FINU-98167 format. One record per atom (N, C-alpha, C, O): residue in three letters; x, y, z. Coordinates in steps of 0.1 Angstrom, whole numbers, plus 2048, in hexadecimal, padded with zeros to 3 digits. Example, Ala and Ser with C-alpha at 12.3 -4.5 7.8 and 13.67 -1.06 7.14 Angstrom:
BEGIN
ALA8847C784EALA87B7D384EALA8847DF84EALA88E7DF855SER8807EA847SER8897F5847SER88180084FSER88680B850
//
This chain:
BEGIN
ILE55ADDE6F3ILE565DD86FFILE55EDD8704ILE556DE1703LEU55EDCE70ELEU55ADC971ALEU561DD4726LEU56BDDA724ASP558DD4731ASP560DE073BASP564DD7743ASP568DDD74DLYS565DCC744LYS572DC374CLYS579DBD740LYS575DB7736PRO58ADC1748PRO595DBE73DPRO596DAB73EPRO592DA3747PHE59BDA8733PHE59BD9A733PHE5A6D9573DPHE5A6D89741ILE5B0D9C740ILE5BAD9C74BILE5BEDA4749ILE5C0DA973EASP5C2DAB75BASP5CBDB5760ASP5D3DB7765ASP5D2DB4771LEU5DEDBB761LEU5ECDB4768LEU5F4DC176BLEU600DC376CTHR5E9DCC76CTHR5EDDD876ETHR5F8DDA77FTHR602DE1780THR5F3DD1788THR5FBDD0795THR60BDCB791THR614DD0797ILE60CDC2789ILE61ADB8787ILE622DC077CILE62EDBE77CVAL61EDC9773VAL627DCB767VAL62BDD9767VAL623DE2768SER63CDDB766SER63FDE5765SER63CDEF756SER640DE974CTYR638DF7754TYR635E0074ATYR63DE0B746TYR63CE1073ALYS647E1074FLYS64CE1B74ALYS659E15740LYS65BE0973DASN664E2273AASN66DE1F735ASN673E1172FASN67CE0A734PHE66CE10720PHE66BE06717PHE667DFB721PHE66DDF171FLYS65DDFB72BLYS656DEC731LYS648DED731LYS642DF7731GLY642DE1730GLY635DDE72FGLY631DD1731GLY638DC8736LEU626DCF72DLEU61EDC3726LEU620DC3718LEU61CDCC712TRP626DB9712TRP62BDB8701TRP623DB06FCTRP61CDB46F2ALA622DA6700ALA61CD9C6F5ALA610D936FDALA60FD9570AILE609D8C6F7ILE5FDD836FBILE5FCD7A6F0ILE5FCD806E5ALA5FCD6C6EFALA5FDD5D6E7ALA5F6D556EFALA5F8D506FBPHE5ECD546E6PHE5DFD496E8PHE5E4D3B6E6PHE5EDD3B6DDALA5E2D306EBALA5E9D256E7ALA5E0D1F6DBALA5D4D206DBPRO5E6D176D2PRO5DED136C7PRO5D1D0C6C9PRO5CAD0A6BEASP5CDD056D5ASP5C7CFD6D8ASP5BDD076E3ASP5B5D006EATYR5BDD156E5TYR5B9D1D6EFTYR5A8D176F2TYR5A3D146FCILE5A2D176E6ILE598D146EAILE591D076F3ILE586D086F8LYS599CFD6F5LYS598CF16FBLYS5A2CF370BLYS5A1CEE716ASN5A7CFA706ASN5B4CF9714ASN5B3D0871CASN5B7D0A728ARG5ADD10717ARG5ACD2071BARG5BAD21720ARG5BCD2372CTHR5C5D20719THR5D4D2771BTHR5DAD2F715THR5DFD2E70APHE5DCD3B71EPHE5E4D46715PHE5EDD4771BPHE5EED41725PHE5FAD50715PHE609D52719PHE609D66715PHE606D6D70BVAL60FD68724VAL613D7A723VAL621D78724VAL626D6E72ALEU628D8271ELEU634D89720LEU637D99726LEU634DA271ETYR63BD9C731TYR63CDA6736TYR646DAC741TYR64ADA774BASP647DB573DASP651DB9749ASP64DDB975BASP642DBF75DASP651DB6762ASP64BDB5770ASP653DBD77BASP65FDBE780SER645DC577DSER649DD0789SER650DCA796SER65BDCD79BLYS64ADC279ALYS650DBF7A7LYS65ADB57A7LYS660DB77B1ARG65EDAA7A0ARG66ADA379BARG677DA8797ARG682DA479AASN674DB2790ASN67BDB9782ASN683DB177AASN68FDB3778ALA67ADA9775ALA67ED9F76AALA674D9F760ALA66ADA4762THR678D99754THR672D9874ATHR66BD89747THR672D80744ILE65DD86748ILE654D7D74DILE64ED79741ILE649D81739VAL64FD6A740VAL644D65733VAL637D5A741VAL639D52749ALA630D5E73FALA626D5274AALA619D51740ALA616D57736ARG615D48746ARG609D40740ARG5FCD4374DARG5FDD43759TYR5F0D45743TYR5E3D47750TYR5DAD3B742TYR5DDD37737LYS5CDD3C749LYS5C2D33744LYS5B8D3E745LYS5B8D4674EALA5ABD3F739ALA5A0D4473BALA598D3D747ALA59BD3274ASER590D4274DSER585D3E755SER57DD3274FSER57BD32743LYS579D2A756LYS574D20753LYS564D27752LYS55ED26747SER55FD2E75DSER551D3075ASER551D3F753SER545D42751ASN55BD4A74DASN558D53745ASN562D5573BASN56CD5B73EPRO561D4F72EPRO56BD4F728PRO573D5C726PRO57FD5A723ASP56FD69726ASP570D79726ASP579D7D730ASP57BD89730SER57FD7473BSER586D77747SER58DD6D746SER58BD62741ALA59AD7274EALA5A4D6574DALA5A3D6375AALA59ED6B761ASP5A7D5A75EASP5ACD5476DASP5B7D58773ASP5C2D52770MET5B6D6377FMET5C4D68781MET5CED5D787MET5DAD5D786LYS5C4D5478DLYS5C8D4B799LYS5D6D3D792LYS5DFD36797SER5D0D3E784SER5D7D3977DSER5E4D38776SER5EAD2F772GLY5E7D45776GLY5F4D4A772GLY601D3F777GLY601D3A783VAL60DD3D76EVAL619D35773VAL626D3A76BVAL627D3675FTHR62ED4176FTHR63DD4276BTHR643D3A762THR648D30767LEU642D3B759LEU64BD3374BLEU658D3674DLEU65ED2D753LEU65DD4274BLEU66AD4A74ALEU66CD56750LEU667D6174BALA672D5775AALA677D66766ALA685D6A75FALA68ED61761LEU687D7275ALEU695D78750LEU699D8675BLEU691D8E75EPRO6A7D8775FPRO6ABD92761PRO6A7D9B758PRO6ABD9974CGLU69EDA875CGLU698DB0752GLU6A5DBA74CGLU6AEDBF753ARG6A3DBC741ARG6ADDC0736ARG6A7DCF72EARG6AADDB72EGLY69CDC9727GLY694DD2720GLY685DCD71CGLY67ADD3719GLY687DC271DGLY67DDB871DGLY673DBA711GLY669DB3710LEU675DC370BLEU66CDC66FFLEU66CDB66F7LEU676DAE6F7GLY65EDB36F1GLY65EDA86EEGLY653DA16E2GLY64CDAA6DCASP651D966DEASP643D916D9ASP645D826D9ASP64FD7C6DBMET639D7D6D6MET635D6C6D7MET62CD6B6CFMET622D726CCHIS632D5D6C8HIS628D596BEHIS629D496C0HIS633D436C3PHE61DD446BDPHE61ED326BBPHE620D2F6ABPHE618D336A2GLY62CD286A9GLY62CD2369DGLY624D17697GLY61DD1169FLYS624D1468DLYS61CD0A689LYS61CCFC691LYS613CF4695ASP62DCFB692ASP630CEF69CASP62ECEF6A9ASP636CE86B0GLY61FCF96B1GLY61CCF76BDGLY624CFF6C8GLY61FD036D2ASP633D016C2ASP63BD076CFASP639D186D2ASP632D1D6CALEU63CD1C6D8LEU639D2C6DCLEU64BD336D8LEU656D2F6DDTYR64AD3A6D0TYR655D416CDTYR656D4E6D0TYR64FD566CBILE662D536D9ILE65FD5F6E2ILE66AD696DEILE676D656DDSER668D766DASER676D7B6D6SER67CD896E5SER675D916EBLEU684D876E7LEU68BD916F2LEU692D9B6EDLEU699D986E4ASP692DA76EEASP69CDB16EAASP6A9DB26EFASP6A9DAA6F9ASP6B5DB86EDASP6BFDB46F5ASP6C5DBF6FEASP6D1DC2700GLY6B9DC2702GLY6BBDD2708GLY6C4DDA708GLY6CADDE712SER6C6DE06F7SER6CEDEB6F2SER6C5DF96F1SER6BBDFC6EBPHE6CEE006F9PHE6C2E106FAPHE6CAE1B6EFPHE6D5E1E6F3ASP6C7E1F6E7ASP6CDE276E0ASP6D9E286E1ASP6DDE1F6D9THR6E5E2E6E4THR6F3E2D6E3THR6FBE226EBTHR707E206EASER6F3E1B6F3SER6F7E116FDSER6F2E076F7SER6E5E076F5THR6FCDF96F0THR6F8DF06EATHR701DE46F4THR70BDE66FATHR6F7DD86F3THR6FEDCB6FCTHR701DC36F2THR6FDDC46E7ASN70ADB96F8ASN707DAE6F1ASN705DA36F3ASN70ED9A6F2SER6F7DA26F8SER6EFD986FASER6ECD926F0SER6EDD866F2SER6E9D966E5SER6E2D946D9SER6EDD846D5SER6E7D796D3GLN6FED846D4GLN705D7C6D1GLN70AD706DCGLN711D666DAASN702D746E6ASN706D6D6F4ASN6FCD606F3ASN6F1D616F8LEU700D556EFLEU6F7D4A6F4LEU6F4D456FFLEU6EBD3D702GLY6FCD4B706GLY6F6D48717GLY6ECD5571BGLY6E8D57727SER6E9D5B713SER6DFD6471ASER6D2D66711SER6D2D67705TYR6C8D66719TYR6B8D64713TYR6B8D72704TYR6B3D716F9PHE6BED7E70APHE6BCD89705PHE6C1D8A6F4PHE6CCD856F0GLY6B9D926EBGLY6C0D936DDGLY6BCD8A6D6GLY6C0D896CALYS6B3D7F6DBLYS6B0D746D5LYS69DD6E6D3LYS693D706DAILE69FD666C7ILE68ED5D6CBILE690D506D1ILE69BD4A6D0LEU686D4B6D8LEU687D3F6E1LEU67ED386DBLEU675D3D6D3ARG67FD2B6DFARG675D226D7ARG66FD176E4ARG678D0E6E8ILE667D166E9ILE665D0F6F1ILE656D086F1ILE64CD0D6ECASP656CFB6F7ASP649CF46F4ASP642CF5703ASP648CF170EVAL634CFC703VAL62ECFE70FVAL623CF5714VAL61ACF871CASN624CE770BASN619CDE711ASN61FCD571AASN621CC9718VAL623CDD727VAL625CD7731VAL620CDC73EVAL623CE7743PRO616CD0745PRO60FCD874FPRO617CD975BPRO614CE1764THR621CD075CTHR629CD5770THR636CDF76ATHR639CE075EPRO63FCE6776PRO647CED776PRO651CE576FPRO652CD9772PRO65CCEC763PRO65ACFE761PRO64ED02757PRO64FD0C750TYR645CFC756TYR63BCF474DTYR63FCF973CTYR636CFD734TYR649CF773ATYR64ECF7728TYR659CEB72ATYR65DCE6735ARG65CCE971EARG669CE2719ARG66ECE570DARG667CEA704ILE67BCE170DILE681CE76FEILE67FCDE6F1ILE682CD26F1PRO67BCE36EAPRO679CDC6DCPRO687CD36D7PRO691CD96D2PRO687CC76D9PRO690CBC6D3PRO699CC36CAPRO6A5CC26CCTHR693CCB6C0THR698CCB6B2THR69ECDE6B4THR6A1CE56AAASN6A0CE56C4ASN6A5CF16C1ASN6B3CF26BFASN6BACE96C3PRO6B6CFA6BAPRO6C7CF86B6PRO6D0CF66B9PRO6DACF16B3TYR6CDCFB6C6TYR6DBCFF6D1TYR6DACF36DCTYR6E1CF46E6ILE6D4CEA6DBILE6CCCE16E9ILE6D7CDC6ECILE6D8CDB6F8ASN6E4CD66E5ASN6EDCD36EAASN6FBCD66E9ASN705CCF6E7LYS6F8CE26E9LYS703CEB6E9LYS70BCF36F6LYS705CFC6FCPRO716CEF6F8PRO719CF2707PRO71AD04709PRO71DD0C701ASN715D06716ASN714D17717ASN70BD1F711ASN70BD2B711ALA701D16708ALA6F3D1B701ALA6E7D19709ALA6E3D0F70FLEU6E1D25706LEU6D3D2370FLEU6CBD16704LEU6CED166F8PRO6C4D0D708PRO6BED056FDPRO6B3D0C6FAPRO6AFD096EFGLU6AFD136FEGLU69BD186FBGLU6A3D246F2GLU69BD2E6F1ILE6B0D256EBILE6B4D2D6E1ILE6AED276D4ILE6B0D1B6D2PHE6A6D316C9PHE6A6D2B6BDPHE6ABD376AFPHE6ADD326A4ALA6ADD416B1ALA6B3D466ABALA6B9D546B8ALA6B6D556C4TYR6C1D5A6B1TYR6C9D656BATYR6CED716ADTYR6CBD706A1GLY6D7D7C6B5GLY6DFD876ADGLY6D0D916A7GLY6CFD9469BILE6C6D936B0ILE6BED9B6AEILE6BDDA76B7ILE6BFDA46C3ARG6BADB46B6ARG6B8DC16BEARG6ABDC06C6ARG6AADBE6D2ASN6A2DC16BDASN692DC76C4ASN68ADC06BBASN686DC86B3ALA687DB56BAALA67BDB36B2ALA670DB06B9ALA66DDA46BATRP666DBD6BFTRP65EDBE6C7TRP652DBD6C1TRP648DBB6C8ARG652DBE6B1ARG647DB96A7ARG646DB069FARG647DB5693TRP645DA16A0TRP644D97694TRP63DD91691TRP632D93697SER63DD83685SER62ED7F685SER636D7367ESER641D73679PHE62AD6767EPHE62BD60673PHE621D5E66APHE616D5D66FASP624D5E65BASP61CD5C652ASP612D50656ASP618D4665AARG607D4F656ARG5FBD4365DARG5F8D3B651ARG5EFD32651LEU600D3E643LEU5FDD35639LEU60ED2B637LEU60FD1F638THR616D32634THR622D2B632THR628D27643THR62AD1B646ASN628D2F64BASN62ED2E658ASN63FD36659ASN648D33661ASN63FD40650ASN64BD4464AASN649D4E656ASN63ED52659MET658D5165EMET65CD5E66AMET661D6D665MET66BD6F65FTRP657D76668TRP657D83660TRP65DD8C66DTRP655D90676LEU66CD8D66CLEU675D9367ALEU674DA167BLEU680DA667AALA66DDA767BALA672DB667BALA67EDBC686ALA67ADBA692ASP688DC1686ASP68EDC468EASP693DCE691ASP69CDD268AVAL68FDD869CVAL693DE569DVAL6A1DE869AVAL6A7DDE69FGLY6A7DEE697GLY6B6DF5696GLY6B9DFA6A1GLY6B4DFA6ACGLY6C8E0169CGLY6CDE066ABGLY6CEE176A4GLY6C6E1F6A9GLU6D6E1C69DGLU6DAE2569AGLU6DAE2A687GLU6DAE35682GLN6D8E1F683GLN6D6E24671GLN6CFE1966BGLN6CFE1965ETRP6C9E10672TRP6C2E05665TRP6BAE0266ETRP6BCE0267AGLU6AEDFE667GLU6A0DF466AGLU6A4DE6660GLU6AADE6656GLU69CDDB669GLU69EDD265CGLU695DC5663GLU691DC366ELEU694DBD654LEU68ADB5656LEU68CDA5650LEU68EDA4644ASN68CD9C658ASN693D8F658ASN686D8A654ASN67BD8F656VAL68AD7C64AVAL680D71647VAL685D65649VAL691D64648GLN67ED5D64CGLN681D4E651GLN67AD46651GLN671D4665ATHR67AD3C646THR672D33644THR670D2164CTHR67AD1C651PRO667D1C64BPRO664D10655PRO673D0964FPRO678D01656GLN678D0A644GLN680CFF643GLN68ED01642GLN695CF863FGLN692D0D644GLN69FD1364DGLN69FD1265AGLN698D1A661PHE6A5D0A65FPHE6A5D0666BPHE6AED0D675PHE6B9D12671GLY6A7D0E682GLY6A6D1C686GLY6B9D1C68AGLY6BFD11689GLY6C0D2568FGLY6CCD26696GLY6D4D3268DGLY6E0D3368BTYR6C9D39689TYR6D0D45680TYR6D0D5068DTYR6CAD53698ASN6E0D55684ASN6E9D6068DASN6E1D6B686ASN6E3D6A67ATYR6D7D75689TYR6D6D81680TYR6E2D8E682TYR6E2D9867CGLY6EAD8A68AGLY6F5D9868BGLY6F9D9F691GLY704DA2691TRP6F0DA3698TRP6EEDAD6A2TRP6F7DAB6ACTRP6F6D9F6AFPRO700DB06B3PRO700DC16B0PRO70EDC36A4PRO713DCE6A1CYS712DB86A1CYS720DB5699CYS71ADBB689CYS722DBC680TYR70ADBE685TYR70BDC367ATYR6FDDC867ETYR6F7DC1687GLU6F5DD5678GLU6E9DDD678GLU6E6DDE66AGLU6ECDE6663ALA6DCDD3666ALA6DADD065AALA6E5DC6654ALA6E9DBB659ASN6E9DCE647ASN6F4DCC642ASN701DD2641ASN70ADD0639VAL6FFDDC651VAL70BDE2650VAL713DE365FVAL70DDE566ASER724DDF65DSER726DDC669SER723DE5676SER722DF1674PHE723DE3680PHE721DE8689PHE728DEA697PHE72ADF669AILE72CDE169FILE736DDC6A9ILE73CDD06A3ILE735DC66A3SER747DD169DSER74EDCA696SER758DBB6A0SER75BDB069BSER75ADC06ADSER763DBA6B7SER75DDAC6BASER751DAA6BAASP764DA56BBASP761D966BDASP755D906B3ASP74DD876B6CYS756D966A7CYS74CD9069FCYS755D85696CYS761D84698ASN74DD7E68CASN74DD74683ASN74BD79676ASN743D82674ASN754D7366BASN751D74660ASN746D75656ASN743D69654THR73CD7F64ETHR733D7C64BTHR72AD70649THR71FD72644SER72ED6464CSER72AD5D643SER722D5464DSER71AD4B64ALYS725D58659LYS71FD54669LYS710D5A66BLYS708D55673TYR70DD67660TYR700D6B666TYR6F6D6B659TYR6F8D6964DVAL6EFD6D65EVAL6E3D6B651VAL6DBD7E656VAL6D6D83660PHE6DDD83647PHE6DAD95645PHE6D0D96640PHE6CDD8D638PRO6C9D9F642PRO6BADA2640PRO6B6DA2632PRO6BDDA662AALA6A9D9D630ALA6A1D9B624ALA69FDAC623ALA6A1DAF617PHE69DDB4629PHE698DBF624PHE69CDCB632PHE69CDC763ESER69FDD662ESER6A6DDE639SER6A8DEE630SER6ABDF1625TYR6A3DF763BTYR6A2E0563BTYR6ACE0F641TYR6AFE0D64DPRO6B0E1863BPRO6B8E20643PRO6B0E2C64CPRO6A4E2D64AHIS6B6E34656HIS6ACE3E65DHIS6ABE4C654HIS6B2E56656ASP6A3E4A64CASP69FE54646ASP693E53642ASP68CE4A63ESER68FE66646SER680E65645SER676E64636SER66AE64637SER67DE6562ASER677E6661DSER672E5861CSER666E5561CPHE67EE4D619PHE67AE46617PHE67DE34622PHE67DE2961FGLY680E3A62DGLY688E33637GLY67DE33648GLY672E2E649GLY682E3864EGLY67FE3B65DGLY689E33668GLY693E2D665GLN683E36674GLN68BE3267FGLN688E26686GLN691E1E689THR67BE23689THR676E1768CTHR66DE0D686THR661E0F685ILE673E01682ILE66CDF867CILE663DEE686ILE667DE9690ILE654DED680ILE648DEA685ILE642DDE67EILE638DDE676GLY649DD4682GLY640DC4677GLY633DC467AGLY62DDC9684GLY62EDBF672GLY61FDBA66DGLY61EDAE66BGLY621DA5673TYR618DAB65ETYR60FD9E65DTYR612D9F64FTYR615DA8647VAL610D9464DVAL60FD8A63FVAL5FBD8963CVAL5F4D81641TYR5F9D91633TYR5E8D9162DTYR5E6D8462CTYR5ECD7D623ARG5DDD7F635ARG5D6D7262CARG5C8D7662DARG5C1D6D629GLY5C0D80630GLY5B4D81632GLY5ACD83622GLY5B2D84618ASN59ED83622ASN596D85613ASN593D92611ASN592D95606SER592D9E61BSER58DDAC617SER592DB260CSER58CDB9605TYR5A5DAE60CTYR5ABDB5603TYR5B1DA95FCTYR5BBDA2600PRO5AADA75F2PRO5B3D9A5E7PRO5C0DA05E1PRO5C9D995DDALA5C0DAD5E1ALA5CCDB05D8ALA5D7DAC5E4ALA5E1DA45E4LEU5D3DB45EDLEU5DFDB45FDLEU5EBDA05FBLEU5F7D9C5FCARG5DFD9A5F8ARG5DFD8C5FEARG5F0D895FDARG5F7D8D5F3GLY5F5D82606GLY602D80607GLY610D89607GLY61CD85608TYR609D96607TYR613D9E60CTYR617DA261CTYR60DDA2624TYR625DA5621TYR626DA762DTYR626DB662FTYR62CDBD627ILE620DB9638ILE61FDC963BILE625DCD648ILE622DC8653CYS62EDD8645CYS635DDC652CYS636DEC64FCYS637DF0643SER634DF265BSER638E0065BSER647E05663SER650DFE669ASP646E13660ASP650E1A66AASP647E1E676ASP63CE23673GLU64BE1E683GLU647E2968EGLU646E38689GLU63BE3E687VAL650E3C689VAL651E4A686VAL64FE5267BVAL648E5D67BTHR655E4D671THR652E52660THR641E50660THR63AE4C669ASN63FE54656ASN62FE5364DASN632E44640ASN62BE42636ASN63FE3D643ASN63FE3263AASN639E20641ASN638E1C64DALA637E1B636ALA633E0E635ALA638E0762CALA641E0D625TRP635DFA628TRP63CDF0620TRP633DE961CTRP62DDE5625LYS62EDE3610LYS628DD660ELYS631DD0608LYS636DD65FEILE637DC360AILE642DB8608ILE63EDAD602ILE636DA6609LEU642DA95FALEU63DD9A5EFLEU649D935EDLEU653D985E7PRO649D855F1PRO654D795EEPRO656D795DDPRO64CD755D7ASN660D7B5D6ASN65FD7E5C7ASN662D715C5ASN668D725BAGLY662D635C9GLY662D575C4GLY66FD535C5GLY670D485CATHR67AD585C3THR687D575C2THR690D575D1THR69CD555D1GLY688D5A5DCGLY691D5B5E3GLY691D695EDGLY692D6A5F9GLY690D745E3GLY68DD835E7GLY682D895E9GLY679D815ECLEU680D945E8LEU673D9C5EBLEU66FDAA5E2LEU676DB45E2ASN669DA95DFASN663DB75DBASN659DC35E0ASN64DDC25DFVAL65FDCB5E5VAL661DD35F1VAL655DE25EAVAL658DE55DFTYR64DDE75EETYR643DF05EATYR642DFA5F4TYR63ADF95FDLEU64AE055F3LEU647E105FBLEU639E17600LEU634E1E5F7GLN634E17608GLN626E1D60AGLN627E2B613GLN62AE2C61FSER623E3760CSER62AE43612SER619E4B618SER60EE49612ASN61BE50621ASN611E5B627ASN609E4E62DASN5FDE4E62AVAL60DE45634VAL603E3F640VAL601E4864EVAL607E5364EPRO5FEE45653PRO5FBE48665PRO60AE4666BPRO611E3C667PRO610E50673PRO61CE4F679PRO617E48687PRO60BE4868BGLY620E4368EGLY61FE3F69BGLY615E3069EGLY60DE306A7ILE618E24694ILE613E1D693ILE61DE13697ILE628E14692VAL619E0A6A0VAL61EE006ABVAL61DDF46AAVAL621DED6B3
//
């Protein structure tokens, strides 16, 4: 590990009470343009920030701090989130809904709020605001809806990923009181999905006021209860394995629970469902 950090945001990042530097995403053509993005809680602006930086021309192991520009500065709620580039070249950003313990917001079902959403933006824009709205975003022409929204109804999908072969989105969403869930969306399933929170926690009704009938929601492909023997407390999303070191694992999605000793390897069954295999006695505390 190099003595000097690639980028040091210590002076501007809040790091207490579920705050911090949550994600870093390197542009698909990073080798050419040296561009990367960070998602963090800003201590000075009291906001959730998506910012763009460039690596130094003279030293590729160091970021150019003067290159930083802000794409999004949102009123701080919880800030937890993740970012990944899709094969379409757009940047996908998850933001939690600001719920904590027994305090639940309705931000996830509010299309006028960025929180509790998956956002999709085109970041190949050199001038302010440094991004544009992809023309196929599902709410681009819907009144009172933010055009950046790609999907909604999530609680806290702070660790999710794309399958780098199929570009399926594996969306692990930390639940509230009783259930943890995993949603899977393919590139053929256009955006605009409503994953149900807080009307539903996994498949179970949670807060029923101002909710629609079940046909309006997408329910999880896999969920587990808050149970230490075969479930857990906090799902931590992982990746679909596409490496060469372990051929038997190829194609499996791996996720774990942060609190218990449980993990899962999951494989699509070819008919739209999943084959799920519990893995016991893994180290706890995986994030």
